[in-house]
N, C-alpha and C positions, 0 to 999 in steps of 0.2 A: 505493502498499498505506500510505504512511504517513495519509493521509487517510481508509483502513476504519478501520485503527487509532485514530484519533482518535475514529470514532462512539460512542458508547454499548451496550453488549451489552443485546438485547431478550432479557429472559430472563422466563419465568414458568413456572407449572406445573412439572412436575420436572426442568425447568434453575434455578428459584430456587435459592438459597442463597449462591453463591459471585460473583465477582467474575465471570468467565466461565467455558464450560466450554469447551474445545480440543479437536482432535483431533489427534494427529500419524501420517500415513503417509506411506508410498513409492510414484510412480509409476515405471514403466519405459518408456524409448524404447526403441527397437533404430536402429540409427545404421547406414550406410554403414561395409562393414570396411574398406576403405580410412582411416578416422582411427582404429582400433582403439589405434592406439599412443597415444592421447590420451583412449578414453575402453575399455578392454576392460572385456569382458562376459563373455567364456572364450575360450577360442581359438583359437573359427573366424568367432566375432562384436565386433560391436560397438554400444556403448548407455552412456544415462547412468539415475541415479536421480535424481529429482525428492521431498527430503525436505522434504512438508509441514507445517507447522501453522496448523492451520483453526481458526477462531472458529467455534461455534454462535450466537455471542451478536449475531453481525455474517455471518454467512450467506457468510464469503470466508476466504482464504490470509489471513493474515496475516505468513506469512514463511516461509522457503523455503532451503536447499543443494540442491547439484549437484554430486554424486562421479560418477565411474565405474560402470555398474550392478553391477559384483561388487564392492562394497563393501558391509557389511552395516547392517543398521539400525540395530541400537540404541547401537552409539558415539553417533549423531547427534543422541540427547537426554539432554540435560545439565540437571538440574535446581538450581535456586540460589534466591537470596531470592526473584528475580522474580518467582519460579513462585509465590510465596508469598499463598492466597490464593485461588486457583486451580481449575478441578475440571481432570481428565485424562483422557482417553477409549485405550487403546492396543491395539490385536491383538498375537496371541502374539509377534508378531517384539523387541518392545521390551520384552520385558517381562524381568526379573531380580531377584534378593532386593537388588543396589546399588539401579533404579529404587525399588523399595519401601522401603528402609529412610530414600534421601532424600525421600519424601514425605511418611514419619512427619514428616524434617526440617524440611523446609521449610512444613509445613503447608499441603501439596497434596491436592484429596480425590478420591482415585488408584480409577477402575474397570479393571479387564484382565482378560481370561478366567485359567484355573487352569491352567498349561501342563502337558503329561504331562511327565512322569519327576517331579516335584515331589513331593513326602511334605512336608507343613503335617504336624504337633503339636497334637494337640486341649488346647486348655485347659478348656474351658467349652461346653456344648451351652443355645440360649437354649430354654426350652421354648416352647410355644405362649402361653402365660400372659405371656411377656418376660422371665420367671425365670427368672436365671443359676443352670445346674448345675455346680459344677466338676469337672474329674475327675483321677483321682490318676495321674502317673507320667508325662503330659504324650507319650498314644500317638501315634504316626505312623500319619496315614492311605494306607491303599494304595488303589488299584483306584478312586477314587472317579469317577475317569470312564469307566467299566464299568459303575457302575450303574446299572441303571434306574428309572424315577418308585415300582415297584414297592416297590422296595426303601428308602424313603420314603413309602410309603404317599401319593402322588402330592401330596405336601404341598410349601409352601417348607420351606426348613431356615435356619437360621443359629446359625453356630458362631463362637467364638474360637480364633484359633489363632495358630501361633509357627514362623517361621523362623527356619532358624541358631542360633547361637551364638556365646557370650560377646558379645564387644565387636559383633556383627555379629545378632544377636538382634535382630529386631523381631517384632512383633507385631499383626495383622491380623487384618480378618474373613473369612471362607469362608459365603458363601450360597447356596443353588442352589434352583433355580427350574426347575420343570417346563416343558418346553420342547413346544412347541405344532402337533400333529399328528404327535407320535412318544413312543415311550415314552424318551428320553432326557434326563437332566439337565443343565441350563446350573451350569458354577460358575462364578463371579466373587469374585474378590479386590479386596477395598474399604479405604478408610479412614475411608471415609463415616460418622455416628455411626448408632447406633442407632436413637435417640429422633428420627430425624424423617425414617430411608432403609431400611424394611423390604426385607425382598428383592425381593419384586417390584418396588419402585421401583429398586434397583439394576441390575435385570434392563434396566428401561426405558431407565433409562442408558445401556446398556452400547451397546443396538439404536440411540441415536443415531452411533454411530459408523459408519453408512452414511451418513451424509449427505458425511460423505470422500469413498468411494465414490464417494455418484453426484458429485462436482463432479469426481473424475478421468477419470471416464466423459465430463464437460462436456466435460472438458480435451482427448481423445480423440473424440469421435463430433463436438461442437458446434464446437468450436477448432483439429483436424485435427492435435493431437502428436502422433497415431499417423504423420502424412506426413512428417517431417522428412526428406529423403532431401542434405540438404546436403554437400557434400567437405572442407568448412574447417570451422575452427573457431570464426570469426567471424559465415558464414553458421550454422553450429548456432545462437549463441547467440541471434542474429536474431530465427529460427524460435522457439523455444524459448518466448522472451520473450516475442516475438507471440501466440503460445496463449495465455499463462497472464496476458496481461494481457485478451485476449476475454473471456476467462470469471471475471476480475476485474472488470470493467465489469458482464457480463452480474448477477453473483453483489451486486452493488451494488445495482443497479437494484432489483431483489426485496428487496433490506433498506430501499432508502429507501419502496419499497410499502406495503411489514411495516408499519414506522418511522410515516408520515402518513396511511394509511388509517384512514377512521371502521371500527371493529369493525364494524358494523353494514350496509356496503359489501363482496361477495364481489371481491375481485380482479379485473381484464381481463382478458379470453381472451389478449392478448399479455405478457403479467406470466404465467398461467400456467402458458402453454408457454415463456416462458423462466428457472423456474424449475424446469421438469421436465428440458431439455436444454440450455439455452442456444442453440436456432436463433432466436430470435425478434431476437437483435442481428443478425442473416445480412443478407442482400440482400434479402429479401421485409421487412422488420423495416420500420416507419417512422420518416421523415426524422430526427424529432424525438427516436428511439432509437438511431439507428446513429450 
């Protein structure tokens, strides 16, 4: 992991403009109920959560914590000065007003989905020409998640909104992007500047969160993280770390190929397979990659 963290992030296109884009998410591993006193999940089962910090620029996990499965995700993500200049993409499990305030405080480029039940108050509407239109009284938005594309003429929308009050007050952007293949609107909250990131680009960045979902699938589908059947804590930890290491090796080989391969040459088939599900590092892989 230290070697991966020392590698320079590869950030092009929509990912450019920050030191690195990082995604935080967790994956759950079911364990034998006999060790439920160590890793309680529910009253009848045992399990643990791996809280992963994944670097999009390095194509690999660069940090993690392990907790009992019943622990919530949000308390594990705390921003500080070390996050300054980075981009952060998270799902609804980490959404909080505190996270939004800390993102502004520590200069973190945050992108997250609007959480059900949140009622941002409108400050200004940004017209098609980019000119802001002030709104009096800070009216509360309600029912945004129930709206359809027809309500917004099928167009991207861009608002300045505010959450909280007093010392907890924080301003952010709220953008709406028409969903493909349906009538829904996708709503994202972001601290990215409007001058460089229009709504469509914000939506594109949020979709990059899928990379950590794919990495979780590589853990379980390729590295067998979902087949931990050990009876003791040391054995569980050995199997967990062996699976994580296998995925990290596969991810790092893909990063090296992307870094060193000329743009005019397509990746070899074994690397394409590696980037999909990690199986190219299995028994059938060439000896040099095993």
